[in-house]
C-alpha positions in Angstrom: 9.5 -50.0 -4.4 11.8 -47.1 -5.3 13.6 -47.5 -2.0 14.2 -51.2 -2.5 15.8 -50.6 -5.9 18.5 -48.2 -4.5 21.9 -49.8 -4.7 23.9 -49.9 -1.5 26.8 -47.5 -1.5 30.0 -47.7 0.5 29.8 -47.8 4.3 30.1 -44.2 5.7 32.1 -45.5 8.8 34.9 -46.8 6.5 35.2 -43.5 4.5 37.7 -40.9 5.4 37.2 -37.2 6.0 38.2 -36.1 2.5 36.0 -38.7 0.9 33.0 -37.7 3.0 33.4 -34.0 2.2 34.1 -34.7 -1.5 30.8 -36.6 -1.5 29.0 -33.7 0.2 30.6 -31.1 -2.1 29.5 -33.0 -5.2 25.9 -32.6 -4.0 26.3 -29.2 -2.5 23.9 -27.4 -4.8 21.2 -30.1 -4.2 21.6 -29.8 -0.5 21.5 -26.0 -0.5 18.2 -25.9 -2.4 16.4 -28.8 -0.6 17.4 -28.4 3.0 16.0 -26.1 5.7 18.8 -25.3 8.2 16.3 -24.9 11.1 15.4 -28.6 10.9 19.0 -29.9 11.0 20.4 -27.6 13.6 18.9 -29.3 16.7 20.5 -32.6 15.7 23.8 -30.9 14.9 23.7 -29.1 18.2 23.2 -32.4 20.1 26.1 -33.9 18.1 28.2 -30.9 19.3 29.4 -30.0 15.8 27.6 -26.6 16.0 27.5 -24.2 18.9 25.0 -21.6 20.0 26.8 -18.8 18.3 27.0 -20.8 15.1 23.3 -21.3 15.3 22.7 -17.6 15.8 25.0 -16.7 13.0 23.2 -19.1 10.6 19.7 -17.9 11.5 20.1 -14.2 12.3 22.9 -13.0 10.2 21.6 -10.1 7.9 24.2 -10.9 5.2 22.5 -14.2 4.5 19.4 -13.2 2.5 17.8 -16.5 1.7 17.7 -20.2 2.8 20.2 -21.4 0.3 22.9 -19.0 1.6 22.1 -20.1 5.2 22.5 -23.7 4.2 25.8 -23.0 2.4 27.1 -21.1 5.4 26.1 -24.0 7.7 28.1 -26.4 5.4 31.1 -24.1 5.7 30.9 -24.2 9.5 30.5 -28.0 9.5 33.6 -28.3 7.2 35.7 -26.8 10.0 34.6 -29.7 12.3 36.2 -32.3 10.0 34.9 -35.8 9.8 32.5 -35.4 12.7 30.8 -32.5 10.9 30.3 -34.6 7.7 29.0 -37.6 9.6 26.6 -35.6 11.7 25.3 -33.8 8.5 24.6 -37.1 6.7 22.9 -38.6 9.8 20.6 -35.6 10.1 19.8 -35.9 6.4 19.0 -39.6 6.9 16.5 -38.6 9.6 14.8 -35.5 8.1 15.5 -35.9 4.4 15.7 -39.6 3.6 15.2 -39.1 -0.2 18.0 -36.6 -0.3 20.2 -38.8 1.8 19.7 -41.6 -0.7 20.6 -39.3 -3.6 23.8 -38.1 -1.9 25.1 -41.4 -0.4 23.5 -44.1 -2.5 22.3 -45.9 0.7 18.9 -46.6 2.0 18.0 -44.6 5.1 17.5 -46.5 8.4 16.9 -45.5 12.0 18.7 -48.5 13.5 21.2 -47.4 16.2 24.0 -49.4 14.5 23.8 -47.1 11.4 24.7 -44.0 13.5 28.3 -43.0 14.2 28.0 -42.6 18.0 28.3 -38.8 18.1 25.1 -38.8 20.2 24.4 -41.2 23.1 21.9 -44.0 22.5 19.4 -42.5 24.9 19.7 -39.0 23.5 19.4 -40.5 19.9 16.2 -42.4 20.8 14.7 -39.3 22.4 15.6 -37.2 19.4 14.1 -39.8 17.0 10.9 -39.8 19.1 10.7 -36.1 18.9 11.3 -36.1 15.2 8.6 -38.8 14.6 6.2 -36.8 16.8 6.9 -33.6 14.8 6.3 -35.5 11.5 3.0 -36.8 12.8 2.0 -33.3 13.7 3.0 -32.1 10.2 1.0 -34.9 8.7 -2.1 -33.9 10.8 -1.6 -30.3 9.8 -1.3 -31.2 6.1 -4.5 -33.2 6.4 -6.3 -30.3 8.0 -5.0 -28.1 5.3 -6.3 -30.5 2.6 -9.8 -30.5 4.3 -9.7 -26.7 4.3 -8.7 -26.6 0.7 -11.5 -29.0 -0.3 -14.0 -26.7 1.5 -12.5 -23.8 -0.3 -12.9 -25.6 -3.6 -16.6 -26.2 -2.8 -17.1 -22.5 -2.0 -15.3 -21.5 -5.2 -17.6 -23.8 -7.2 -20.6 -22.2 -5.6 -19.2 -18.8 -6.4 -18.6 -19.9 -10.0 -22.3 -20.9 -10.3 -23.3 -17.6 -8.8 -21.2 -15.8 -11.4 -22.8 -17.9 -14.2 -26.2 -16.8 -12.9 -25.2 -13.2 -12.9 -23.9 -13.7 -16.4 -27.3 -15.0 -17.5 -29.0 -12.0 -15.8 -26.7 -9.7 -17.6 -27.6 -11.3 -21.0 -31.3 -10.9 -20.1 -30.8 -7.3 -19.4 -29.0 -6.9 -22.7 -32.0 -8.5 -24.5 -34.4 -6.2 -22.7 -32.3 -3.2 -23.7 -32.4 -4.3 -27.4 -36.2 -4.8 -27.1 -36.6 -1.4 -25.6 -34.5 0.1 -28.4 -36.8 -1.6 -31.0 -39.9 -0.3 -29.2 -38.4 3.2 -29.2 -37.8 3.1 -33.0 -41.4 1.9 -33.6 -42.8 4.7 -31.4 -40.7 7.2 -33.3 -42.1 5.9 -36.6 -45.6 6.2 -35.1 -45.0 9.8 -34.0 -43.8 10.7 -37.6 -47.0 9.1 -39.0 -49.2 11.1 -36.5 -47.4 14.2 -37.5 -48.3 13.6 -41.2 -51.9 12.9 -40.3 -52.0 16.1 -38.2 -50.7 18.1 -41.2 -53.5 16.6 -43.4 -56.1 17.6 -40.7 -54.7 21.1 -40.7 -55.1 21.3 -44.5 -58.7 20.0 -44.4 -59.5 22.3 -41.6 -58.2 25.3 -43.6 -60.2 24.2 -46.6 -63.4 23.9 -44.6 -62.8 27.4 -43.1 -62.4 28.8 -46.6 -65.6 27.0 -47.8 -67.5 28.4 -44.7 -66.3 31.9 -45.5 -67.4 31.5 -49.2 -70.9 30.3 -48.0 -71.2 33.3 -45.7 -70.3 35.7 -48.5 -72.9 34.0 -50.8 -75.5 34.2 -48.1 -74.7 37.9 -47.6 -75.1 38.6 -51.3 -78.5 36.8 -51.3 -79.7 38.8 -48.3 -78.6 42.0 -50.2 -80.6 41.0 -53.2 -83.7 40.3 -51.1 -83.3 43.7 -49.5 -83.0 45.4 -52.9 -86.0 43.5 -54.2 -88.0 44.6 -51.1 -86.9 48.2 -51.6 -88.0 48.1 -55.3 -91.2 46.5 -54.2 -91.9 49.3 -51.7 -91.0 51.9 -54.4 -93.3 50.2 -56.8 -96.2 50.2 -54.3 -95.5 53.9 -53.6 -95.6 54.7 -57.3 -98.7 52.6 -57.7 -100.4 54.4 -55.0 -99.4 57.7 -56.4 -100.5 56.7 -59.8 -103.7 55.4 -58.4 -104.5 58.6 -56.7 -103.6 60.5 -59.8 -105.7 58.3 -61.9 -108.6 58.8 -59.6 -108.2 62.5 -60.1 -107.6 62.8 -63.7 -107.5 59.5 -65.4 -109.8 58.5 -68.2 -111.6 55.2 -68.2 -109.4 53.9 -70.9 -106.2 54.8 -69.0 -107.7 53.4 -65.8 -108.3 50.1 -67.5 -104.8 50.1 -68.8 -103.5 51.0 -65.4 -105.5 48.2 -63.9 -104.0 45.7 -66.3 -100.5 46.8 -65.4 -101.3 46.6 -61.7 -102.5 43.1 -62.2 -99.4 42.1 -64.1 -97.3 43.7 -61.4 -99.2 41.8 -58.7 -98.6 38.6 -60.6 -95.0 39.3 -60.8 -95.0 40.2 -57.1 -96.7 37.0 -56.3 -94.2 35.0 -58.3 -91.4 36.9 -56.6 -92.8 36.3 -53.2 -93.3 32.6 -54.0 -89.7 32.3 -55.3 -87.8 34.2 -52.5 -88.9 32.1 -49.4 -88.0 28.8 -51.1 -84.6 30.0 -52.0 -84.2 31.6 -48.6 -85.0 28.2 -47.0 -82.5 26.5 -49.2 -79.9 29.0 -48.2 -80.8 28.7 -44.5 -80.6 24.9 -44.7 -77.2 25.2 -46.4 -76.1 27.6 -43.6 -77.2 25.1 -40.9 -75.4 22.3 -42.6 -72.3 24.4 -42.9 -72.5 25.3 -39.2 -73.0 21.6 -38.2 -69.9 20.6 -40.4 -67.9 23.4 -38.7 -68.9 22.1 -35.2 -67.9 18.6 -36.2 -64.6 19.9 -37.5 -64.0 21.8 -34.3 -64.8 18.7 -32.2 -62.5 16.5 -34.4 -59.8 19.2 -34.1 -60.1 19.1 -30.2 -59.7 15.3 -30.3 -56.7 15.7 -32.5 -55.2 18.2 -30.0 -55.8 15.8 -27.1 -54.2 13.0 -29.0 -51.3 15.3 -29.9 -50.7 16.2 -26.3 -50.8 12.5 -25.3 -48.3 11.7 -28.1 -46.0 14.6 -26.9 -46.0 13.2 -23.4 -45.1 9.7 -24.7 -42.5 11.3 -26.8 -40.9 13.0 -23.8 -40.9 9.7 -21.9 -39.3 7.9 -24.8 -36.7 10.7 -25.1 -35.8 10.5 -21.4 -35.4 6.7 -21.8 -33.3 7.3 -24.9 -31.1 9.8 -22.9 -30.6 7.3 -20.1 -29.7 4.6 -22.5 -27.3 6.9 -24.3 -25.7 7.9 -21.0 -25.2 4.2 -20.1 -23.7 3.6 -23.5 -21.3 6.5 -23.1 -20.4 5.3 -19.6 -19.8 1.7 -20.9 -17.7 3.2 -23.7 -15.6 5.2 -21.4 -15.1 2.2 -19.1 -14.1 0.1 -22.1 -11.6 2.8 -23.2 -10.2 3.1 -19.7 -9.8 -0.6 -19.4 -8.1 -0.7 -22.8 -5.7 2.0 -21.7 -5.0 0.2 -18.4 -4.3 -3.0 -20.2 -2.0 -1.2 -22.6 -0.1 0.4 -19.7 0.0 -2.9 -17.9 1.4 -4.7 -21.0 4.1 -2.0 -21.4 4.9 -2.3 -17.7 5.1 -6.1 -18.1 7.5 -5.7 -21.0 9.6 -3.4 -18.9 9.5 -5.8 -16.0 10.5 -8.7 -18.3 13.5 -6.7 -19.6 14.4 -5.9 -16.0 13.9 -9.5 -15.0 16.2 -10.6 -17.8 18.8 -8.1 -16.6 18.3 -9.3 -13.0 18.8 -12.9 -14.2 22.1 -12.0 -15.9 23.2 -10.1 -12.7 22.2 -13.1 -10.6 24.2 -15.5 -12.8 27.3 -13.2 -12.6 26.8 -12.9 -8.8 26.5 -16.7 -8.4 29.7 -17.2 -10.4 31.4 -14.6 -8.2 30.1 -16.3 -5.1 31.3 -19.6 -6.3 34.7 -18.2 -6.9 34.7 -16.5 -3.5 33.6 -19.7 -1.8 36.4 -21.7 -3.5 38.9 -19.0 -2.4 37.3 -19.0 1.1 37.7 -22.8 1.4 41.4 -22.5 0.4 42.0 -19.7 2.9 40.2 -21.6 5.6 42.4 -24.7 5.0 45.5 -22.5 5.1 44.2 -20.9 8.3 43.6 -24.3 10.0 47.2 -25.3 9.1 48.6 -22.0 10.4 46.6 -22.4 13.7 47.9 -25.9 14.1 51.4 -24.7 13.7 50.8 -21.8 16.1 49.4 -24.2 18.7 52.4 -26.5 18.2 54.9 -23.7 18.7 53.0 -22.4 21.8 53.0 -25.9 23.3 56.8 -26.2 22.8 57.6 -22.8 24.2 57.4 -23.2 28.0 58.4 -19.6 28.6 55.1 -18.4 26.9 52.3 -17.1 29.1 49.2 -19.3 29.3 47.0 -16.3 28.6 48.6 -16.1 25.2 46.9 -19.3 24.2 43.6 -17.7 24.6 44.4 -14.8 22.2 42.3 -15.6 19.2 40.4 -13.5 16.9 36.8 -12.6 17.8 35.6 -14.5 14.8 36.9 -17.8 16.2 35.0 -17.5 19.5 32.7 -20.5 20.0 30.5 -21.6 22.9 31.3 -25.0 24.4 27.9 -25.4 26.0 25.0 -26.7 23.8 22.2 -24.3 24.9 19.0 -23.6 23.0 18.8 -20.2 21.2 17.0 -17.4 23.0 16.5 -13.6 22.7 19.8 -13.0 24.6 22.0 -15.0 22.2 22.9 -12.0 20.0 23.5 -9.8 23.0 25.9 -12.4 24.6 27.8 -12.8 21.3 28.1 -9.0 21.0 29.4 -8.8 24.5 31.9 -11.5 23.9 33.1 -9.9 20.6 33.2 -6.4 22.0 35.5 -7.1 24.9 38.6 -6.2 22.8 37.0 -3.8 20.3 34.7 -1.5 22.4 35.2 2.2 21.8 35.7 4.3 24.8 33.9 7.7 25.3 37.1 9.5 24.3 37.2 7.8 20.8 35.4 9.1 17.7 31.8 8.2 17.0 31.2 5.3 14.6 30.3 7.3 11.6 33.6 9.2 11.7 35.7 6.1 11.3 34.0 4.7 8.3 33.2 5.9 4.8 29.6 6.9 4.3 28.6 5.9 0.7 25.2 7.6 1.0 26.8 11.0 1.8 29.4 10.9 -1.1 27.6 13.1 -3.6 30.5 15.4 -4.3 29.8 16.9 -7.8 31.1 20.1 -9.4 34.2 22.1 -8.4 35.4 21.4 -4.8 38.2 23.4 -3.2 40.2 22.0 -0.3 41.8 24.5 2.1 44.2 23.7 4.8 44.7 26.0 7.9 44.9 26.0 11.6 41.4 25.0 12.8 41.7 25.4 16.6 38.3 26.6 17.9 36.9 26.4 14.4 33.4 27.5 15.4 34.9 30.8 16.8 36.4 31.5 13.4 33.2 31.0 11.4 29.5 30.4 11.7 27.4 28.0 9.6 23.8 27.7 8.6 21.8 25.1 6.7 21.0 21.4 7.3 20.5 18.1 5.7 18.0 19.4 3.1 19.8 22.5 1.8 23.4 21.7 2.8 25.7 23.3 5.4 27.0 26.7 4.3 29.5 29.2 5.7 27.5 32.2 6.9 30.1 34.5 8.6 33.8 34.5 8.9 35.6 36.3 11.8 38.2 38.8 10.6 41.8 38.2 11.7 41.3 34.4 12.1 43.1 31.7 10.1 39.9 31.0 8.3 39.7 34.6 7.1 43.3 34.7 6.2 43.1 31.7 3.9 40.2 33.3 2.0 37.1 31.5 3.2 34.0 33.6 2.5 30.3 33.3 3.1 28.2 31.2 0.7 30.6 28.3 0.4 29.1 24.8 1.1 31.1 22.7 3.5 31.5 19.2 1.9 33.9 17.5 4.3 36.5 18.2 7.0 39.7 16.2 7.8 41.9 16.5 10.8 43.9 14.4 13.2 43.0 13.4 16.8 45.0 11.2 19.0 47.4 10.3 16.1 44.4 9.1 14.1 43.2 10.7 10.8 39.5 11.4 10.8 37.3 12.4 7.9 33.8 13.8 8.4 31.5 14.2 5.4 28.9 17.0 6.0 27.1 17.1 2.7 23.9 15.5 4.0 24.3 16.1 7.8 21.9 18.1 9.9 22.9 21.4 11.4 23.3 19.9 14.9 25.5 17.1 13.6 27.6 19.6 11.5 28.1 21.9 14.5 29.2 19.0 16.7 31.6 17.7 14.0 33.2 21.1 13.5 33.5 21.6 17.2 35.7 18.4 17.4 38.4 19.9 15.1 41.7 20.4 17.0 44.8 21.7 15.4 45.5 21.6 11.7 42.6 20.7 9.4 41.6 20.3 5.8 38.3 21.9 4.8 36.6 21.0 1.5 34.4 23.7 0.1 32.1 24.0 -2.9 31.1 27.4 -4.2 27.3 27.5 -4.2 26.1 31.1 -4.0 22.7 30.5 -5.6 21.8 27.8 -3.0 23.1 30.0 -0.2 21.1 33.0 -1.3 18.0 30.8 -1.7 18.5 29.5 1.9 18.9 33.1 3.2 15.7 34.2 1.4 13.7 31.3 2.9 15.1 32.1 6.4 14.3 35.8 6.1 10.8 35.3 4.7 10.0 32.7 7.4 9.4 29.9 5.0 11.9 27.8 6.8 13.6 28.1 10.2 16.7 26.1 9.1 18.0 23.9 6.4 16.9 20.7 8.2 13.9 18.6 7.1 13.3 14.9 7.8 10.6 12.7 9.2 10.9 10.5 12.3 8.7 7.9 14.1 8.6 8.5 17.9 9.3 5.3 19.9 8.2 6.7 23.3 5.6 8.9 24.9 6.7 12.4 25.9 4.4 14.7 27.9 4.0 18.4 27.0 5.4 21.2 29.1 6.0 24.9 29.3 7.8 27.0 26.7 6.3 25.3 23.7 7.3 21.7 24.5 5.3 19.4 22.2 3.4 16.4 23.7 3.9 13.3 21.6 2.7 9.7 21.9 4.4 6.5 20.9 4.2 5.8 17.1 3.5 9.4 16.2 5.1 10.8 13.0 7.0 14.1 13.4 8.5 16.5 10.8 11.7 17.9 12.2 12.4 21.3 10.6 15.2 22.6 12.9 17.8 20.6 15.0 19.2 23.8 16.6 16.3 26.1 17.4 17.2 29.5 18.9 16.7 29.8 22.7 16.6 26.1 23.4 19.4 23.6 24.1 19.2 19.9 23.4 15.9 20.2 21.6 14.5 19.9 18.1 11.6 21.9 16.5 9.1 19.5 15.1 5.4 19.3 14.1 2.8 16.6 13.7 2.1 15.4 10.2 -1.4 15.1 8.6 -2.2 11.4 8.4 -3.6 11.7 4.8 -1.5 14.5 3.3 2.2 15.5 3.5 1.3 18.7 5.4 2.5 19.9 8.8 -0.1 20.7 11.5 0.8 24.1 12.9 -0.4 26.0 16.0 -1.1 23.5 18.8 0.5 20.6 16.8 4.1 22.0 16.6 6.7 22.7 19.2 10.0 21.5 20.6 10.9 17.9 21.4 14.1 16.5 23.0 16.9 15.8 20.6 18.2 12.3 20.0 20.6 12.1 22.9 18.2 13.6 25.5 15.4 11.4 24.2 17.7 8.4 24.5 18.3 9.1 28.2 14.6 9.7 28.8 13.9 6.3 27.1 16.4 4.5 29.3 14.9 6.2 32.3 11.4 5.2 31.3 12.5 1.6 30.8 14.1 1.6 34.2 10.9 3.0 35.8 8.9 0.4 34.0 11.1 -2.4 35.3 11.0 -0.9 38.8 7.2 -0.7 38.7 7.0 -4.3 37.5 9.0 -5.5 40.5 7.3 -3.4 43.1 3.7 -3.1 41.8 2.8 -6.4 40.3 -0.7 -6.1 41.7 -1.5 -3.3 39.3 -0.4 -5.3 36.2 -3.9 -5.5 34.8 -4.3 -1.7 35.1 -0.9 -1.1 33.4 -2.0 -3.2 30.4 -5.0 -1.0 29.8 -2.9 2.2 29.6 -1.7 3.7 26.4 1.6 2.3 25.0 4.5 4.3 26.4 7.7 2.8 25.0 8.5 0.9 21.8 11.8 -0.9 22.0 13.8 -0.5 18.8 17.4 -1.6 18.4 19.8 -1.6 15.5 22.9 -3.4 14.5 23.3 -1.7 11.1 26.7 0.0 10.6 25.4 2.5 8.0 24.8 6.1 9.1 21.5 8.0 9.3 20.8 11.5 10.5 19.6 10.3 13.9 22.8 8.4 14.7 24.8 11.3 16.1 23.4 14.0 18.3 24.9 16.7 20.5 25.3 16.3 24.2 25.5 19.7 25.9 27.6 19.9 29.0 25.2 21.2 31.7 27.7 21.0 34.6 30.5 23.6 34.6 32.6 21.5 37.1 33.8 18.9 34.6 37.5 18.6 33.9 39.1 20.1 30.9 40.0 16.7 29.5 36.3 15.8 29.5 35.3 18.7 27.2 36.5 16.8 24.2 34.4 13.7 25.0 32.3 12.9 21.9 28.6 12.3 22.1 27.8 8.6 22.5 25.2 6.4 21.0 23.7 3.2 22.2 21.6 0.6 20.5 18.2 1.8 21.8 16.6 4.4 19.4 14.0 6.9 20.7 13.4 8.1 17.1 13.7 6.2 13.8 13.8 7.7 10.3 10.7 7.1 8.1 10.0 7.8 4.5 6.5 8.4 3.0 4.9 6.1 0.5 1.7 6.5 -1.5 0.2 3.2 -2.6 -1.5 3.7 -6.0 -3.9 0.7 -5.6 -5.9 -1.0 -2.9 -3.5 -2.3 -0.2 -3.6 -5.9 1.0 -5.1 -6.7 4.4 -3.3 -8.7 7.2 -5.5 -9.6 10.2 -3.9 -10.5 13.6 -3.8 -12.6 15.8 -3.3 -15.3 13.3 -6.0 -17.6 14.8 -8.6 -14.9 14.7 -7.5 -13.8 11.3 -8.1 -17.2 9.8 -11.6 -17.1 11.2 -12.5 -13.7 9.8 -10.6 -13.9 6.4 -13.3 -15.9 4.6 -16.2 -13.6 5.7 -14.2 -10.5 4.9 -13.2 -11.9 1.5 -16.9 -12.5 0.7 -17.7 -8.8 0.7 -17.5 -6.7 -2.4 -14.1 -5.2 -2.9 -12.2 -8.0 -1.1 -10.6 -11.3 -2.3 -8.7 -13.9 -0.5 -5.2 -14.6 -1.7 -4.9 -18.1 -3.2 -1.7 -20.2 -3.1 0.1 -21.3 -6.3 1.3 -24.8 -7.2 4.9 -24.6 -8.4 7.2 -27.1 -9.9 10.4 -28.0 -8.0 12.6 -25.9 -10.3 10.2 -22.9 -10.3 9.9 -23.2 -6.5 13.7 -23.1 -6.1 14.0 -20.2 -8.5 11.4 -18.1 -6.7 12.9 -18.9 -3.3 16.2 -17.6 -4.6 14.5 -14.4 -5.8 12.6 -14.1 -2.4 9.2 -14.2 -4.2 7.8 -16.9 -1.9 5.9 -15.3 1.0 4.9 -18.5 2.9 4.6 -22.2 2.1 1.2 -23.9 2.7 2.6 -27.2 3.7 6.0 -28.5 4.8 8.0 -29.8 1.9 5.3 -29.1 -0.6 5.2 -26.9 -3.7 2.0 -25.0 -2.8 2.9 -21.6 -1.5 1.8 -18.0 -1.4 3.8 -15.8 -3.8 4.1 -12.1 -4.6 2.6 -12.7 -8.0 -0.7 -14.0 -6.5 -0.9 -10.8 -4.4 -0.2 -8.5 -7.3 -2.7 -10.4 -9.4 -5.5 -9.5 -6.9 -4.2 -5.9 -6.5 -4.4 -5.3 -10.3 -8.1 -5.9 -10.1 -8.5 -2.8 -7.9 -9.7 -4.7 -4.8 -8.2 -5.6 -1.4 -6.2 -8.8 -1.2 -6.9 -10.6 2.2 -3.6 -12.3 3.3 -4.0 -15.6 5.2 -0.3 -15.2 6.3 1.7 -14.3 9.4 4.0 -11.4 10.2 7.0 -12.9 8.4 5.6 -11.8 5.0 5.6 -8.0 5.8 9.2 -7.4 5.1 9.1 -9.4 1.9 6.1 -7.4 0.7 7.9 -4.2 1.6 10.9 -5.2 -0.6 8.4 -5.5 -3.5 6.9 -2.0 -2.7 3.7 -3.6 -1.4 2.5 -2.1 1.9 -0.2 -4.1 3.6 -2.8 -2.7 6.1 -2.0 -4.5 9.4 -4.9 -4.7 11.9 -4.3 -6.2 15.3 -7.5 -7.1 17.2 -6.5 -6.8 20.9 -7.8 -9.8 22.9 -9.0 -10.1 26.5 -10.8 -12.9 28.4 -14.1 -11.1 27.8 -13.6 -10.6 24.1 -12.4 -14.2 23.6 -15.7 -15.5 25.2 -17.6 -13.6 22.5 -15.9 -15.7 19.8 -16.2 -19.0 21.7 -18.5 -20.7 19.2 -16.5 -19.7 16.2 -13.3 -20.8 17.8 -14.7 -24.3 18.6 -16.0 -24.5 15.1 -12.4 -24.1 13.8 -10.9 -26.5 16.4 -9.5 -23.7 18.6 -9.9 -22.6 22.2 -10.0 -19.3 24.0 -6.7 -20.1 25.8 -5.0 -20.7 22.4 -6.4 -17.4 21.1 -5.1 -15.4 24.1 -1.7 -17.1 23.9 -1.5 -16.3 20.2 -2.4 -12.7 20.9 0.2 -12.4 23.7 2.9 -14.0 21.5 2.3 -11.9 18.4 1.7 -8.5 20.1 5.4 -7.9 21.0 6.4 -8.7 17.4 4.4 -5.8 16.1 7.0 -3.3 17.5 9.6 -5.0 15.2 7.7 -4.1 12.1 9.1 -1.3 9.9 5.6 0.3 9.5 2.6 1.4 11.6 -0.3 -0.8 12.4 -3.9 -0.3 13.6 -5.2 -1.8 16.9 -8.8 -2.6 17.6 -9.8 -2.3 21.3 -11.5 -5.4 22.7 -14.5 -3.3 24.0 -15.3 -1.7 20.7 -17.3 -4.6 19.3 -19.9 -6.9 20.6 -20.0 -9.8 18.1 -18.3 -10.9 14.9 -20.7 -8.9 12.7 -19.9 -5.7 14.5 -16.2 -6.6 14.4 -16.4 -7.0 10.6 -18.2 -3.7 10.2 -15.6 -1.9 12.2 -12.8 -3.6 10.3 -14.3 -2.4 7.0 -14.4 1.2 8.4 -10.8 0.9 9.6 -9.6 -0.4 6.2 -11.4 2.5 4.5 -9.6 5.0 6.8 -6.2 3.3 6.5 -6.4 3.2 2.7 -6.4 7.0 2.6 -3.4 7.5 4.9 0.2 7.9 4.0 2.4 4.8 4.6 5.4 5.6 6.7 8.2 3.0 6.4 11.4 2.6 8.4 14.7 1.6 6.8 16.2 -1.8 7.5 18.0 -1.3 10.8 20.0 -4.6 10.6 
């Protein structure tokens, strides 16, 4: 219904060039944000308003950082084609972006042939429309498959949520059990205190009973003593009685005898009474003693029971104390975890505030840059219109002048070269353009190397007092000797007496900052502040005639370097890390054997006793330490390694032509060469290296030939990075990665990256900030962003990325370094995954094709990756187990990253 309500605008065929471009420029911002150049370029190529080099420039130019800049550049190129460019652009919008076409022109889109301008033939237009419709149907099918996958993902997430709720309930039950155990512990403690009180009472009673028993024993002993005394008195009385009786028998009178008999009778009565009284009392005392002994026995037995009960209570107390200690340790651990999380949240909030302030500053900088770009675009359009007018005038003048040579008509600037043949883009497009552009600007071997003819911003760190001395610098290396390197600086070590350098006052200890001289009537300036010793020696050897040498007094740094050289801590002032892009065998005289993708620490670019070599050592994979002894030696310098690389590539191409039968065997061998090329104009310490003249028969004019450099790089500079958190995981090939991602994300410590749903404005803003990693569906607002990856990383777990290789460089710009694992495939290993491939709608042939297409792209990555051999696993379970081991190993390693070479 919305399409029927759109009013019809003016007919495009009746509009002029200026009206069409005014209409497009009014909607330029909308077109730049909503159009993907790669979708419009095929139609514009068929309409012959864009050439092959234009397409390469739009897609591959490193100065165009995002899609909006590429679209704006495409509009600028179409503007040079006049009315045909505007008509072709509007027709391509009508086919691929009908809604945007209606917003720009005010007309309803239609695929009728009469609505097209005739830039493309009817048959070609029909064929293109069929291809476009077929592509849209494929995109619709892919979007439906993606919707099914997302629905399945939602179902799995719901199940995970239910599992999390169950775990939450279990955690609550554990908390309740813990509280119950705490209450039981408190009750047991109270019972122990009560038992202690009862024990104290028993001790008191036992002491009292012991005192009573001792008192009874004392009383019994007194009674026994009294009985003994009575018995003694009785015996004495009997003895006296017998004595008196005998005496009375001898001399007693009858009256006395009668009296004595009465006394004896009374004594007998008393004795009988005493005998009757003593046994009864003795029985009573004996009975009391037996009762006391029985009571004592009972008390002893009760005391033994109390002792057993005390031991049992002590054992229970020890168990309860152990449980209390365990619970206290758990409480302390939970408290520490809580404090740690609070500190982390505080740090994260402070970082978020800093990031917000930086973001606001970046927004302000972006607005200023956009305003500057807008002004520059306006000036550019004005200059282009003037340039077109001037070219028309030049062509008119050349056409009138019959005496001019026809070759002069072809003398145009390299930037105006265009291809007249509409050919599809390929890997050779950039090379052909470079060859066409370099026909008039290629430097010969007798010219200066690239880094000498341009300013090097990275090297300009001239601080402090710098003294410039001018003198005759012929054979400068014979006048003075230098030491140092890129880490410490290049210093004057010795000055030959009687030379111009000694005459002008140059002394040892001065740091060489830069040197200026003239060569072939051209002023050259070489900055040596961050150059290696090899590069500095080559640069100083190029000086011919009068020169200007800039020196900085730095005696402390020079003495420190001398001390390190004398003590053996360093062999030179050079120190940098490189990634080897080819395999080099070992040899005699300490030559180091290296493999492709090895990391080396170069510590001397001019070792003594060797020519054209560097001294390097392997680096520990997990620590920034050099492996000495068998892991250090000499390697070819940059130029020698470059020639060896070219020779290795030639040998490989020759073997490919002559021994195609052994192609399978060659694939199983270790990787020998990694092709790395660069188009960056900036300088790095590996760009220039010395070429020693081995043959003495060369002419004198060839001795000044500078050392050359081509695009192929045998070594590339790398810098170490230490990821503070768990790194994301990227599994390749992409087809196999999509199969294994869900299973890997189901393990503890892993989580799958989820896409975000963005509004149109937020989507455009994040696209402009390069925060969108990959879009889920064509033309939609669901996409994977940097924020979704960082959200998972903040949890301290690995983020599993369901993305392709295009996201690696975007992640590196955000200081996020993923673990890249490539699972090498063969026909045998693909058969092991046949059932899983069929379950996901894939075949073995598609998996092998995906693996073969993505494997060459791994060499273009700026970081190392890990390969899994096809014979190292037997099924998907073993593969996942080995992947987990690999991830654990890679997480501990240092991440080595190359700079952007383009």
